[in-house]
All heavy atoms as an XYZ file, in Angstrom:
746
protein
N       0.276     80.709     38.628
C       1.320     81.082     37.711
C       0.932     80.579     36.318
O       0.490     79.462     36.155
C       2.641     80.454     38.159
C       3.739     80.784     37.248
S       5.394     80.163     37.661
C       5.290     79.469     39.228
N       1.098     81.413     35.325
C       0.762     81.038     33.966
C       2.017     80.635     33.211
O       3.131     80.829     33.687
C       0.075     82.217     33.234
O       0.996     83.297     33.182
C      -1.203     82.621     33.933
N       1.805     80.086     32.043
C       2.921     79.625     31.217
C       3.803     80.809     30.823
O       3.305     81.843     30.382
C       2.377     78.934     29.971
C       3.403     78.296     29.064
C       4.110     77.170     29.819
C       2.751     77.743     27.824
N       5.080     80.695     31.019
C       6.005     81.758     30.657
C       6.381     82.656     31.812
O       7.299     83.456     31.700
N       5.657     82.564     32.920
C       5.997     83.369     34.085
C       7.188     82.782     34.797
O       7.358     81.577     34.860
C       4.823     83.389     35.070
C       3.939     84.585     34.948
C       2.891     84.585     36.042
O       3.270     84.654     37.225
O       1.721     84.485     35.705
N       8.009     83.619     35.342
C       9.148     83.147     36.107
C       8.752     82.998     37.560
O       7.958     83.772     38.081
C      10.308     84.128     35.980
C      10.869     84.194     34.586
C      12.061     85.119     34.536
O      12.659     85.394     35.589
O      12.388     85.560     33.431
N       9.306     82.027     38.208
C       9.033     81.799     39.607
C       9.987     82.665     40.420
O      11.158     82.370     40.553
C       9.214     80.316     39.953
C       8.745     79.997     41.348
O       8.351     80.883     42.101
N       8.777     78.729     41.686
N       9.486     83.752     40.980
C      10.331     84.675     41.729
C      10.474     84.260     43.186
O      11.257     84.857     43.913
C       9.754     86.103     41.661
O       8.418     86.074     42.153
C       9.787     86.616     40.231
N       9.726     83.256     43.610
C       9.817     82.819     44.997
C      11.083     82.018     45.261
O      11.534     81.939     46.394
C       8.600     81.969     45.373
C       7.328     82.775     45.320
O       7.364     83.987     45.498
N       6.219     82.119     45.067
N      11.651     81.368     44.244
C      12.837     80.537     44.415
C      13.928     80.965     43.436
O      14.178     80.301     42.450
C      12.484     79.070     44.204
C      11.522     78.553     45.244
C      11.332     77.091     45.105
N      10.572     76.788     43.893
C      10.287     75.569     43.482
N      10.687     74.540     44.175
N       9.599     75.372     42.387
N      14.604     82.078     43.694
C      15.636     82.522     42.753
C      16.864     81.616     42.752
O      17.582     81.563     41.773
C      16.000     83.937     43.241
C      15.611     83.950     44.675
C      14.449     83.000     44.813
N      17.138     80.908     43.837
C      18.283     80.010     43.887
C      18.140     78.839     42.931
O      19.116     78.349     42.372
N      16.913     78.371     42.740
C      16.663     77.256     41.827
C      16.980     77.636     40.392
O      17.563     76.842     39.661
C      15.215     76.790     41.947
C      14.813     75.621     41.063
C      15.580     74.377     41.487
C      13.332     75.368     41.162
N      16.653     78.839     40.002
C      16.931     79.273     38.632
C      18.429     79.341     38.372
O      18.880     79.153     37.254
C      16.309     80.643     38.368
C      14.816     80.579     38.239
C      14.215     81.879     37.773
N      14.731     82.235     36.465
C      15.253     83.433     36.195
N      15.340     84.356     37.104
N      15.691     83.692     34.986
N      19.209     79.625     39.405
C      20.651     79.716     39.227
C      21.276     78.331     39.058
O      22.229     78.156     38.323
C      21.267     80.428     40.431
C      22.739     80.688     40.248
C      23.331     81.472     41.387
N      23.290     80.678     42.614
C      23.041     81.169     43.811
N      22.773     82.440     43.957
N      23.047     80.392     44.877
N      20.743     77.305     39.736
C      21.312     75.961     39.699
C      20.728     75.086     38.609
O      21.319     74.078     38.242
C      21.123     75.277     41.052
C      21.999     75.848     42.093
C      21.650     76.737     43.068
C      23.393     75.624     42.258
N      22.730     77.068     43.822
C      23.814     76.387     43.354
C      24.321     74.844     41.580
C      25.129     76.393     43.791
C      25.621     74.842     42.029
C      26.019     75.614     43.109
N      19.568     75.420     38.082
C      18.915     74.574     37.081
C      19.738     74.371     35.812
O      19.822     73.243     35.319
C      17.529     75.136     36.749
C      16.567     74.185     36.071
C      16.381     72.933     36.917
C      15.242     74.856     35.827
N      20.412     75.392     35.267
C      21.236     75.146     34.078
C      22.428     74.230     34.336
O      22.969     73.639     33.410
C      21.712     76.542     33.663
C      20.763     77.480     34.282
C      20.287     76.828     35.538
N      22.836     74.100     35.581
C      23.976     73.255     35.911
C      23.578     71.834     36.270
O      24.444     71.016     36.601
C      24.757     73.871     37.077
C      25.360     75.238     36.803
C      26.013     75.778     38.062
C      26.358     75.165     35.678
N      22.303     71.535     36.218
C      21.827     70.213     36.611
C      22.363     69.118     35.687
O      22.814     68.069     36.166
C      20.297     70.187     36.623
C      19.647     68.927     37.149
C      20.027     68.713     38.599
C      18.145     69.009     37.008
N      22.350     69.340     34.388
C      22.813     68.326     33.439
C      24.299     68.001     33.616
O      24.658     66.829     33.683
C      22.519     68.761     32.005
N      25.200     68.994     33.704
C      26.606     68.618     33.876
C      26.902     67.996     35.241
O      27.774     67.136     35.349
C      27.375     69.923     33.684
C      26.394     70.992     33.861
C      25.071     70.435     33.465
N      26.173     68.391     36.265
C      26.382     67.787     37.584
C      25.960     66.319     37.554
O      26.674     65.439     38.046
C      25.624     68.577     38.664
C      26.296     69.927     38.881
C      25.551     67.798     39.972
C      25.533     70.871     39.769
N      24.805     66.040     36.963
C      24.350     64.649     36.851
C      25.269     63.836     35.945
O      25.528     62.657     36.209
C      22.911     64.604     36.335
C      21.841     65.076     37.320
C      20.470     65.056     36.665
C      21.853     64.240     38.577
N      25.766     64.450     34.874
C      26.684     63.740     33.973
C      27.998     63.418     34.682
O      28.540     62.322     34.524
C      26.938     64.571     32.719
N      28.504     64.343     35.473
C      29.742     64.083     36.212
C      29.532     62.972     37.241
O      30.399     62.111     37.427
C      30.218     65.363     36.901
N      28.372     62.967     37.882
C      28.071     61.898     38.839
C      27.951     60.555     38.127
O      28.398     59.522     38.646
C      26.778     62.225     39.590
N      27.370     60.554     36.929
C      27.239     59.307     36.164
C      28.605     58.804     35.702
O      28.854     57.593     35.699
C      26.318     59.523     34.964
N      29.502     59.711     35.320
C      30.860     59.293     34.938
C      31.578     58.687     36.135
O      32.237     57.645     36.020
C      31.663     60.481     34.353
C      33.136     60.154     34.247
C      31.121     60.874     32.990
N      31.444     59.311     37.301
C      32.089     58.777     38.505
C      31.518     57.404     38.866
O      32.267     56.488     39.232
C      31.906     59.748     39.665
N      30.212     57.243     38.743
C      29.584     55.952     39.031
C      30.034     54.903     38.025
O      30.307     53.751     38.387
C      28.052     56.087     39.008
O      27.664     57.109     39.923
C      27.379     54.788     39.382
N      30.108     55.279     36.751
C      30.571     54.346     35.725
C      32.013     53.924     35.947
O      32.365     52.753     35.788
N      32.863     54.872     36.333
C      34.257     54.533     36.627
C      34.359     53.597     37.826
O      35.182     52.676     37.832
C      35.066     55.798     36.882
C      35.513     56.572     35.657
C      36.174     57.886     36.062
C      36.443     55.746     34.811
N      33.516     53.829     38.827
C      33.518     52.940     39.990
C      33.094     51.532     39.588
O      33.646     50.540     40.080
C      32.598     53.491     41.070
N      32.125     51.430     38.675
C      31.673     50.113     38.223
C      32.745     49.413     37.386
O      32.920     48.197     37.478
C      30.380     50.248     37.412
N      33.461     50.172     36.579
C      34.502     49.579     35.732
C      35.711     49.160     36.557
O      36.299     48.096     36.335
C      34.913     50.573     34.616
C      36.165     50.119     33.915
C      33.779     50.737     33.621
N      36.093     49.981     37.516
C      37.300     49.729     38.289
C      37.073     48.858     39.520
O      38.026     48.610     40.269
C      37.924     51.060     38.711
C      38.373     51.964     37.554
C      38.886     53.282     38.092
C      39.419     51.267     36.708
N      35.859     48.406     39.741
C      35.574     47.549     40.895
C      36.347     46.243     40.761
O      36.492     45.697     39.657
C      34.078     47.261     40.976
N      36.861     45.736     41.875
C      37.623     44.476     41.790
C      36.726     43.322     41.357
O      35.574     43.219     41.768
C      38.157     44.273     43.203
C      37.391     45.192     44.063
C      36.819     46.260     43.214
N      37.256     42.506     40.507
C      36.506     41.370     39.969
C      37.186     40.080     40.390
O      38.389     40.036     40.641
C      36.481     41.419     38.446
C      36.050     42.747     37.876
C      34.588     42.707     37.521
N      34.218     43.934     36.839
C      33.442     44.849     37.377
N      32.974     44.686     38.569
N      33.147     45.941     36.725
N      36.411     39.031     40.399
C      36.968     37.715     40.678
C      37.575     37.188     39.391
O      36.935     37.176     38.336
C      35.876     36.779     41.161
C      36.361     35.392     41.472
C      35.228     34.498     41.935
O      34.084     34.912     41.993
N      35.561     33.263     42.239
N      38.819     36.763     39.471
C      39.474     36.232     38.283
C      38.925     34.850     37.973
O      38.606     34.080     38.874
C      40.978     36.156     38.496
C      41.629     37.513     38.570
C      43.128     37.403     38.579
O      43.656     36.392     38.073
O      43.765     38.319     39.091
N      38.820     34.584     36.698
C      38.350     33.270     36.275
C      39.456     32.609     35.468
O      40.250     33.276     34.805
C      37.053     33.353     35.450
C      37.260     34.185     34.187
C      35.928     33.934     36.272
C      36.129     34.088     33.211
N      39.499     31.330     35.531
C      40.471     30.598     34.732
C      39.817     30.093     33.454
O      38.650     29.734     33.431
N      40.573     30.110     32.392
C      40.035     29.646     31.124
C      41.140     28.935     30.376
O      42.278     29.391     30.323
C      39.518     30.826     30.300
C      38.904     30.421     29.017
C      37.624     30.054     28.799
C      39.566     30.340     27.745
N      37.431     29.750     27.488
C      38.615     29.903     26.814
C      40.862     30.573     27.309
C      38.915     29.710     25.479
C      41.158     30.368     25.979
C      40.185     29.951     25.085
N      40.822     27.819     29.831
C      41.791     27.119     28.993
C      41.022     26.334     27.945
O      39.828     26.082     28.057
C      42.692     26.192     29.820
C      41.970     25.006     30.376
C      41.967     23.804     29.702
C      41.286     25.107     31.577
C      41.291     22.718     30.209
C      40.604     24.020     32.085
C      40.611     22.822     31.408
N      41.726     25.979     26.906
C      41.137     25.166     25.849
C      42.093     24.026     25.542
O      43.310     24.191     25.556
C      40.892     26.009     24.600
N      41.540     22.907     25.276
C      42.365     21.745     24.957
C      42.299     21.509     23.466
O      41.220     21.413     22.878
C      41.863     20.519     25.718
C      42.646     19.277     25.398
C      43.964     19.146     25.818
C      42.088     18.254     24.667
C      44.694     18.017     25.520
C      42.798     17.117     24.362
C      44.113     16.999     24.792
O      44.836     15.886     24.493
N      43.438     21.484     22.827
C      43.522     21.212     21.396
C      43.891     19.739     21.231
O      45.058     19.370     21.384
C      44.544     22.116     20.739
N      42.932     18.866     20.952
C      43.202     17.431     20.969
C      44.203     16.968     19.909
O      44.912     16.008     20.118
C      41.835     16.796     20.758
C      40.997     17.852     20.162
C      41.559     19.159     20.612
N      44.289     17.641     18.786
C      45.196     17.187     17.745
C      46.642     17.573     18.036
O      47.572     16.932     17.565
C      44.762     17.745     16.389
C      43.383     17.267     15.918
C      43.028     17.916     14.597
C      43.367     15.761     15.788
N      46.849     18.610     18.793
C      48.212     19.064     19.074
C      48.754     18.476     20.370
O      49.932     18.634     20.661
C      48.239     20.583     19.155
N      47.905     17.838     21.148
C      48.291     17.294     22.450
C      48.896     18.360     23.357
O      49.850     18.110     24.075
C      49.267     16.120     22.303
C      48.559     14.897     21.782
O      47.363     14.701     22.037
N      49.285     14.068     21.049
N      48.368     19.581     23.272
C      48.828     20.685     24.105
C      47.620     21.422     24.649
O      46.535     21.396     24.058
C      49.677     21.662     23.295
C      50.984     21.090     22.815
C      51.752     22.115     21.996
O      51.271     23.195     21.724
N      52.960     21.754     21.600
N      47.825     22.095     25.748
C      46.781     22.947     26.323
C      47.066     24.379     25.911
O      48.189     24.861     26.052
C      46.771     22.823     27.854
O      46.564     21.456     28.185
C      45.676     23.662     28.461
N      46.051     25.048     25.404
C      46.187     26.429     24.958
C      45.692     27.352     26.062
O      44.588     27.206     26.558
C      45.372     26.670     23.686
C      45.277     28.109     23.298
C      46.344     28.757     22.705
C      44.120     28.825     23.543
C      46.257     30.084     22.358
C      44.027     30.158     23.198
C      45.105     30.780     22.599
N      46.514     28.283     26.471
C      46.094     29.330     27.406
C      46.379     30.675     26.764
O      47.340     30.835     26.017
C      46.862     29.235     28.744
O      48.246     29.340     28.485
C      46.558     27.930     29.452
N      45.523     31.638     27.054
C      45.675     32.967     26.473
C      45.676     34.006     27.587
O      44.744     34.079     28.380
C      44.536     33.254     25.501
O      44.612     34.582     25.048
N      46.719     34.824     27.633
C      46.764     35.925     28.585
C      46.189     37.202     27.997
O      46.003     38.172     28.706
C      48.212     36.188     29.009
C      48.777     35.035     29.807
O      47.987     34.353     30.492
O      50.004     34.815     29.751
N      45.915     37.206     26.705
C      45.440     38.425     26.065
C      43.935     38.480     25.947
O      43.389     39.531     25.635
C      46.045     38.555     24.656
O      45.663     37.422     23.883
C      47.557     38.656     24.732
N      43.234     37.410     26.187
C      41.785     37.411     26.048
C      41.145     38.036     27.293
O      41.529     37.724     28.420
C      41.252     35.990     25.869
C      39.791     35.986     25.511
S      39.231     34.395     24.967
C      38.974     33.591     26.518
N      40.195     38.925     27.076
C      39.532     39.612     28.176
C      38.051     39.269     28.141
O      37.394     39.439     27.116
C      39.721     41.139     28.064
C      38.962     41.848     29.159
C      41.183     41.495     28.097
N      37.552     38.790     29.253
C      36.118     38.547     29.390
C      35.552     39.663     30.250
O      36.030     39.905     31.352
C      35.862     37.185     30.040
C      36.396     35.980     29.277
C      36.197     34.719     30.087
C      35.713     35.860     27.940
N      34.551     40.333     29.755
C      33.986     41.467     30.468
C      32.637     41.072     31.051
O      31.775     40.580     30.336
C      33.817     42.643     29.495
C      33.555     43.949     30.195
S      33.331     45.353     29.080
C      34.544     45.118     27.842
N      32.459     41.312     32.343
C      31.197     40.967     32.972
C      30.179     42.087     32.773
O      30.480     43.145     32.226
C      31.401     40.647     34.451
C      31.849     41.856     35.249
O      32.309     42.822     34.635
O      31.717     41.815     36.482
N      28.968     41.855     33.223
C      27.892     42.821     32.987
C      28.118     44.116     33.764
O      27.686     45.183     33.323
C      26.544     42.210     33.352
O      26.521     41.882     34.730
N      28.785     44.062     34.909
C      29.061     45.289     35.665
C      29.979     46.229     34.904
O      29.763     47.442     34.875
N      31.014     45.674     34.282
C      31.931     46.514     33.502
C      31.238     47.060     32.253
O      31.426     48.229     31.899
C      33.168     45.719     33.109
N      30.443     46.224     31.600
C      29.704     46.712     30.414
C      28.754     47.836     30.795
O      28.645     48.843     30.082
C      28.935     45.568     29.772
C      29.786     44.645     28.954
C      28.931     43.722     28.105
N      28.033     42.926     28.925
C      28.215     41.643     29.217
N      29.268     41.014     28.758
N      27.354     40.999     29.960
N      28.065     47.687     31.917
C      27.153     48.735     32.381
C      27.922     50.008     32.710
O      27.469     51.115     32.398
C      26.380     48.244     33.616
O      25.694     47.050     33.288
C      25.395     49.284     34.102
N      29.086     49.871     33.324
C      29.907     51.039     33.641
C      30.352     51.781     32.399
O      30.268     53.012     32.339
N      30.826     51.044     31.392
C      31.239     51.688     30.139
C      30.054     52.361     29.443
O      30.189     53.452     28.882
C      31.893     50.683     29.194
C      33.307     50.331     29.587
C      33.671     49.025     29.843
C      34.281     51.313     29.696
C      34.974     48.695     30.201
C      35.580     51.006     30.049
C      35.915     49.693     30.300
O      37.198     49.381     30.651
N      28.901     51.727     29.461
C      27.710     52.326     28.856
C      27.305     53.596     29.591
O      26.961     54.605     28.963
C      26.564     51.315     28.846
C      25.253     51.797     28.239
C      25.444     52.056     26.746
C      24.163     50.775     28.452
N      27.361     53.569     30.910
C      27.012     54.745     31.698
C      27.975     55.893     31.425
O      27.555     57.054     31.290
C      27.018     54.380     33.183
C      26.471     55.395     34.162
C      25.028     55.727     33.830
C      26.575     54.864     35.567
N      29.256     55.592     31.303
C      30.240     56.625     30.984
C      29.962     57.223     29.608
O      30.000     58.441     29.420
C      31.665     56.058     31.059
C      32.037     55.739     32.505
C      32.679     57.015     30.451
C      33.316     54.942     32.647
N      29.661     56.376     28.628
C      29.403     56.863     27.268
C      28.169     57.757     27.222
O      28.189     58.836     26.609
C      29.245     55.687     26.315
N      27.094     57.338     27.881
C      25.860     58.139     27.884
C      26.093     59.463     28.609
O      25.625     60.520     28.167
C      24.704     57.340     28.512
C      23.503     58.228     28.788
C      24.313     56.190     27.605
N      26.831     59.428     29.703
C      27.103     60.658     30.449
C      27.947     61.628     29.636
O      27.685     62.835     29.626
C      27.800     60.322     31.765
N      28.956     61.123     28.933
C      29.788     62.008     28.117
C      29.011     62.568     26.922
O      29.214     63.720     26.538
C      31.047     61.277     27.667
C      32.052     60.979     28.782
C      33.231     60.175     28.229
C      32.532     62.242     29.453
N      28.124     61.775     26.350
C      27.270     62.296     25.272
C      26.321     63.369     25.798
O      26.084     64.384     25.133
C      26.481     61.158     24.625
C      27.278     60.254     23.706
C      26.423     59.064     23.273
C      27.761     61.019     22.492
N      25.770     63.169     26.977
C      24.911     64.176     27.592
C      25.682     65.456     27.857
O      25.193     66.562     27.599
C      24.319     63.639     28.910
O      23.593     62.454     28.642
C      23.432     64.655     29.583
N      26.892     65.319     28.350
C      27.723     66.487     28.621
C      28.073     67.229     27.330
O      28.046     68.458     27.293
C      28.993     66.057     29.338
C      29.823     67.139     29.994
C      29.003     67.919     31.002
C      31.027     66.526     30.660
N      28.360     66.497     26.262
C      28.663     67.129     24.973
C      27.435     67.858     24.422
O      27.552     68.974     23.894
C      29.146     66.083     23.973
N      26.261     67.248     24.552
C      25.032     67.908     24.099
C      24.791     69.186     24.890
O      24.472     70.231     24.330
C      23.843     66.956     24.245
C      22.535     67.614     23.926
C      22.141     67.796     22.620
C      21.707     68.052     24.945
C      20.944     68.416     22.319
C      20.510     68.667     24.663
C      20.125     68.846     23.337
N      24.957     69.101     26.216
C      24.720     70.268     27.064
C      25.677     71.397     26.714
O      25.277     72.560     26.637
C      24.872     69.881     28.533
C      24.733     71.035     29.463
C      23.584     71.574     29.954
C      25.793     71.827     30.004
N      23.859     72.636     30.770
C      25.212     72.823     30.814
C      27.173     71.781     29.880
C      25.981     73.759     31.498
C      27.931     72.726     30.560
C      27.321     73.694     31.357
N      26.951     71.056     26.514
C      27.942     72.071     26.184
C      27.634     72.727     24.838
O      27.711     73.951     24.700
C      29.340     71.464     26.164
C      30.494     72.422     25.944
C      30.537     73.461     27.054
C      31.792     71.667     25.874
N      27.249     71.940     23.847
C      26.872     72.506     22.554
C      25.649     73.398     22.641
O      25.577     74.456     22.016
N      24.701     72.984     23.447
C      23.482     73.783     23.636
C      23.812     75.115     24.297
O      23.343     76.163     23.873
C      22.480     72.991     24.485
C      21.204     73.735     24.759
C      20.244     73.901     23.769
C      20.956     74.271     26.019
C      19.069     74.595     24.018
C      19.799     74.953     26.278
C      18.857     75.118     25.282
O      17.696     75.792     25.533
N      24.643     75.081     25.348
C      24.999     76.312     26.052
C      25.820     77.251     25.154
O      25.634     78.462     25.186
C      25.783     75.994     27.323
C      24.995     75.217     28.349
C      23.832     75.972     28.876
N      24.289     77.099     29.674
C      23.487     77.940     30.290
N      22.195     77.788     30.213
N      23.975     78.938     30.972
N      26.730     76.684     24.351
C      27.500     77.523     23.430
C      26.601     78.122     22.364
O      26.795     79.261     21.943
C      28.630     76.721     22.810
C      29.797     76.387     23.736
C      30.777     75.482     23.025
C      30.459     77.636     24.234
N      25.607     77.354     21.919
C      24.647     77.884     20.947
C      23.827     79.037     21.533
O      23.553     80.023     20.842
N      23.423     78.905     22.795
C      22.688     79.991     23.438
C      23.550     81.232     23.573
O      23.082     82.359     23.375
C      22.205     79.567     24.836
C      21.025     78.600     24.895
C      20.726     78.248     26.339
C      19.807     79.193     24.222
N      24.817     81.037     23.898
C      25.722     82.181     24.034
C      25.937     82.855     22.685
O      25.969     84.085     22.588
C      27.064     81.713     24.596
C      28.010     82.863     24.824
C      29.336     82.398     25.324
N      29.188     81.773     26.632
C      30.184     81.261     27.309
N      31.391     81.274     26.791
N      29.996     80.731     28.490
N      26.097     82.060     21.622
C      26.303     82.638     20.300
C      25.051     83.388     19.833
O      25.148     84.449     19.218
C      26.646     81.532     19.302
C      26.931     82.083     17.919
C      27.398     81.013     16.992
N      28.744     80.637     17.391
C      29.430     79.673     16.832
N      28.899     78.970     15.856
N      30.637     79.384     17.222
N      23.875     82.834     20.157
C      22.626     83.480     19.776
C      22.459     84.807     20.515
O      21.995     85.789     19.953
C      21.450     82.570     20.087
C      20.122     83.216     19.762
C      19.007     82.449     20.405
N      18.306     81.656     19.437
C      17.262     80.922     19.746
N      16.865     80.830     20.982
N      16.644     80.245     18.822
N      22.835     84.830     21.807
C      22.700     86.052     22.600
C      23.701     87.115     22.131
O      23.413     88.315     22.239
C      22.926     85.740     24.073
N      24.854     86.697     21.613
C      25.862     87.666     21.176
C      25.481     88.327     19.849
O      25.904     89.443     19.572
C      27.217     86.955     21.027
N      24.689     87.639     19.051
C      24.347     88.235     17.747
C      23.071     89.034     17.774
O      22.422     89.244     18.692
C      24.206     87.148     16.698
O      23.167     86.244     17.036
């Protein structure tokens, strides 16, 4: 087979190949959500303020572990990939229409 020839032996592959990027992106979003929503072990944190003679505790402070950071990063990369793919496909459609 030379460059530019279509592979006629596997017509099913040509039908699924354009959908590979959104399928992988959807799987990456699902994996990222699973990593973010996975149960974590709670940690206790407090600070002692010696001049006030009181213990400071904060319920609003969030410590994020590496699993959650990886999940958020995976979701962001997957959504960017999906946005690129969608823009590319819309560009191809607009080019074919003109």
